[in-house]
C-alpha positions, 0 to 999 in steps of 0.5 A, spaced: 870 106 604 871 112 599 873 119 600 866 122 598 862 117 603 867 119 608 866 127 606 858 126 606 858 122 613 863 128 616 858 133 613 852 131 615 854 129 622 857 136 623 850 139 621 846 135 625 850 136 631 852 144 630 847 147 634 848 142 640 855 143 640 855 150 639 851 151 645 855 146 649 861 150 648 858 157 650 855 154 656 861 149 658 866 155 658 861 159 663 861 153 668 868 152 668 868 158 672 862 157 676 864 158 683 867 165 681 861 167 677 855 165 682 857 170 687 857 175 682 850 173 679 847 172 686 850 179 689 853 175 695 859 180 695 865 180 700 862 187 703 856 183 705 860 179 710 862 180 717 868 183 719 870 178 723 873 172 719 877 169 724 872 165 727 868 160 723 862 157 726 862 149 726 857 146 721 852 144 727 852 151 729 851 153 722 845 149 721 842 150 728 842 158 726 839 157 719 833 153 722 832 158 728 832 164 723 827 160 718 823 156 722 820 149 720 826 147 715 831 141 715 838 142 713 840 137 708 847 139 705 852 144 707 858 147 703 863 150 708 867 156 705 872 154 700 876 160 701 876 165 707 872 171 704 867 166 700 860 164 703 858 158 706 852 154 702 846 151 706 841 146 702 834 146 706 827 143 705 821 145 708 818 140 713 811 142 710 814 141 703 820 136 702 820 137 695 821 144 695 829 145 696 832 151 697 839 153 697 842 159 702 848 163 702 850 164 709 856 168 712 860 163 715 862 167 721 855 169 723 850 165 720 846 170 717 843 169 710 846 173 704 842 170 699 838 164 697 834 161 691 831 154 689 836 149 688 833 147 682 831 154 679 830 154 672 829 161 669 833 168 667 833 171 673 840 173 677 839 167 682 837 162 677 842 163 671 847 159 673 843 153 675 839 154 668 846 154 664 848 148 668 841 144 666 842 146 659 850 143 659 848 137 662 841 135 660 839 140 655 833 142 660 830 135 659 832 131 665 834 124 664 832 124 656 836 130 655 842 127 658 842 121 654 841 125 648 848 129 650 851 122 651 849 120 643 851 127 641 858 126 644 859 119 641 857 122 634 862 128 635 868 123 637 866 119 630 865 126 626 872 128 629 875 121 627 872 122 620 875 129 619 882 127 621 882 121 616 879 126 611 885 130 612 890 125 611 894 125 604 891 121 599 897 118 596 903 115 600 907 121 600 906 123 607 910 129 607 904 133 604 900 132 611 903 138 615 900 142 609 893 141 613 895 144 619 897 151 616 892 156 618 895 162 614 889 166 613 884 167 618 879 169 613 879 162 610 873 158 613 876 152 610 883 153 613 880 155 620 875 149 619 880 144 617 887 146 620 883 148 627 880 142 627 887 138 627 890 143 632 884 142 636 883 134 635 886 133 642 881 137 646 875 135 642 877 128 643 878 129 651 871 133 651 867 128 647 870 122 651 870 124 658 862 126 656 861 119 654 864 117 660 860 122 665 853 120 661 854 112 661 858 111 667 853 107 671 853 102 664 861 102 663 863 101 670 862 097 677 861 102 683 864 100 689 859 097 694 856 101 700 854 098 706 847 100 709 846 103 715 845 100 722 839 104 723 834 109 720 835 116 724 841 120 726 845 120 733 851 124 730 851 131 727 855 134 721 861 135 725 862 128 728 860 125 721 865 130 717 871 128 723 869 121 722 870 122 714 877 126 715 880 120 719 879 115 714 883 119 709 890 116 708 896 119 709 897 122 702 890 125 702 892 130 708 891 136 703 884 134 701 879 139 703 871 138 705 867 140 700 860 138 702 857 134 707 850 131 706 845 127 710 840 122 706 833 123 706 832 117 711 837 120 715 841 113 716 848 116 713 852 122 711 856 123 705 862 127 705 865 130 699 873 132 699 876 136 694 884 136 693 887 142 694 894 142 694 899 147 697 904 146 692 904 144 684 898 144 679 896 137 679 889 136 682 887 129 684 879 127 683 874 128 689 873 123 694 867 121 697 866 117 704 859 114 707 858 115 714 853 111 719 849 117 722 848 113 728 855 111 730 860 114 725 862 108 722 865 108 715 860 104 710 864 105 704 868 110 700 869 112 692 874 116 689 881 116 686 884 114 693 879 109 694 879 105 687 883 102 682 883 099 675 878 102 670 875 106 675 881 111 675 878 112 668 871 114 671 874 118 676 878 122 671 873 124 667 870 130 670 877 133 672 879 132 664 872 135 662 873 141 666 881 142 666 880 142 673 886 137 674 891 142 673 887 147 677 886 154 674 891 154 668 887 147 666 881 151 667 883 157 663 886 152 657 879 149 657 876 155 656 881 157 650 879 150 647 872 151 648 872 158 644 876 156 639 872 150 638 866 154 637 870 158 632 872 152 628 864 149 628 862 156 625 867 156 620 865 149 618 857 151 617 860 157 613 864 153 609 857 149 607 853 155 607 858 158 602 858 152 598 850 151 597 850 158 595 855 157 589 851 151 587 844 155 587 848 160 583 850 155 578 843 152 577 840 159 575 
């Protein structure tokens, strides 16, 4: 295929994806620090917490106090505090309207509600800004169709990047000229920012696009581990017993995992406990683990995650930590933030380069 055809493909794919990719860079950079930003937007600050932070309520007691305060509600999911001064998060739904799920931010020492919002609230209020950003980044606020569109965008982005690398290669066999393409000697040069920046950021672009493809199409690309059905509908054990049963199933090398959330399914037949890796030393963070627990007797019905699966499913489990940089903890998220900001600059440089070329062509015609 000729250079001119490759250039046209690279140019028009880039122009078609410009707005979506720029939006993904902006929303993704904010979501990298979702846990830190959300309390700020909700005004759930440490100063609102009880002074006694030494004793935390059990999960069952936390759920009981929420129901007692708010009346006809059922607790569906609990997020214990991940740090001593952070609030717990509890999802509830009204018995009168099961579709109306509310997320409450709760003092884990007293059970007092500090803030709340509809779980899928979309808007520009302080309570809804983070869910709105997440909806834009993951589904373009268009549900499953938007998610598939983003998957196609990721595929085209990967193709566009590959075309850019091919176009940067020397046309002759003397490969010593290729390093010139990596040089960025003038920051005001849109050509150097786009070409050189694209080469320097090619690794990050490949990681972001490939992991996005896996996250969108994982149900089609991978075989999920089987989870046995529960023995009966309805639950006999509570959140604490289910969490304890799940933790007991962690292998020895999973002792540094921390309970991130536990939820009960709509028919109350089983719990799902999610564990986040929280290493005491080092920056390597393994992907999450999921345990399915029979709500009637506490038996293990199935497992998913890094420690439970192997083979190609390891690729699936690595997709989200790679996409967010969370695999390397805070340093990884900071690196991902820098990469997204630089990619946004590189995208703008490419658009500016195209616009300037169009203006020059228009002037020549006149």
